C-alpha positions in Angstrom: -11.3 -5.5 -3.4 -12.2 -5.1 -7.0 -9.4 -3.9 -9.4 -10.8 -1.8 -12.2 -8.9 -0.4 -15.2 -9.2 3.1 -16.6 -10.3 1.6 -19.9 -13.2 -0.2 -18.3 -14.2 2.9 -16.4 -14.2 5.1 -19.5 -16.6 2.7 -21.2 -19.2 3.3 -18.5 -21.2 6.4 -19.3 -23.0 6.1 -16.0 -19.7 6.2 -14.1 -18.2 9.0 -16.1 -21.4 11.1 -15.7 -21.5 10.6 -12.0 -18.0 11.4 -10.9 -18.1 14.0 -8.2 -15.1 16.2 -9.1 -16.3 18.7 -6.4 -16.2 16.2 -3.5 -12.7 15.8 -1.9 -12.0 13.7 1.2 -12.2 16.9 3.3 -15.6 17.8 1.9 -16.8 14.2 2.2 -16.0 14.0 5.9 -17.3 17.4 6.7 -19.7 18.6 4.0 -21.0 21.6 5.9 -17.9 23.0 7.6 -15.5 22.8 4.6 -17.3 25.3 2.3 -19.6 27.2 4.6 -22.7 25.8 2.8 -23.8 22.2 2.7 -22.5 20.0 -0.1 -24.7 17.0 -1.1 -22.5 13.9 -0.7 -25.3 11.4 -1.1 -24.8 10.4 -4.7 -22.1 9.8 -7.3 -18.6 8.6 -7.0 -15.7 10.2 -5.2 -12.2 9.5 -6.4 -9.3 9.7 -4.0 -5.8 8.3 -3.2 -5.1 6.0 -0.3 -2.1 4.0 0.8 -2.8 0.3 0.3 0.0 -2.0 1.5 2.3 1.1 1.7 1.6 1.9 -2.0 -0.6 4.8 -3.3 -3.8 3.6 -5.0 -6.7 5.5 -6.5 -9.9 4.5 -4.8 -13.5 4.7 -6.0 -16.1 5.4 -3.3 -19.8 5.3 -4.1 -21.5 8.1 -2.2 -24.8 7.1 -0.7 -27.5 8.6 1.5 -26.9 6.5 4.6 -23.5 4.7 4.2 -21.0 5.3 1.3 -18.9 2.3 0.3 -15.6 1.6 -1.4 -16.3 0.1 -4.9 -12.7 -0.7 -5.9 -9.2 0.4 -6.8 -8.1 1.7 -10.2 -5.2 -0.5 -11.4 -3.5 1.5 -14.1 -2.9 5.0 -12.9 0.6 6.4 -13.6 2.6 6.0 -10.4 4.2 9.5 -10.5 0.7 11.0 -10.4 -0.3 8.9 -7.5 2.8 9.8 -5.5 2.3 13.5 -6.4 -1.2 13.4 -4.9 0.3 12.3 -1.5 2.0 15.8 -1.3 -1.2 17.7 -0.6 -1.7 20.4 2.0 -2.5 19.1 5.5 -6.1 20.4 5.7 -7.0 18.6 2.5 -5.5 15.2 3.5 -7.8 13.7 6.1 -8.2 10.2 7.7 -5.6 8.8 5.4 -7.4 10.0 2.2 -5.7 12.2 -0.3 -7.4 14.3 -3.0 -6.5 13.5 -6.6 -4.4 16.6 -7.3 -4.7 18.8 -10.3 -2.4 16.8 -12.6 -4.1 13.5 -11.9 -7.6 15.0 -12.2 -6.8 16.6 -15.6 -5.3 13.3 -16.8 -8.4 11.4 -15.8 -10.7 13.9 -17.4 -8.7 13.6 -20.6 -8.8 9.7 -20.4 -12.6 9.8 -19.9 -13.1 12.3 -22.7 -14.4 15.0 -20.5 -12.1 17.8 -21.7 
């Protein structure tokens, strides 16, 4: 799998502009039931945390109309933020995927110059 640094990601305007901060693993897996109204999960990039070799990693998933795909892992996320994301509420953590968590999301937005 491709390892990508935060610095490389922040240089990509296309990536930054297409991050789907509104799509969490729960919404991705059940876009209608989660919110009561349908969420379009056919475009953009969802960021989430997964355990890879028993270690938390941030994953980039490219959302597509027919079949979404994992693009890569982000290599230089502070470990404390990754571990904190694993402590999410049970309904939000689905199929081994964990949402970013507020602290990590805010840190990423700052790194990407979106704040």
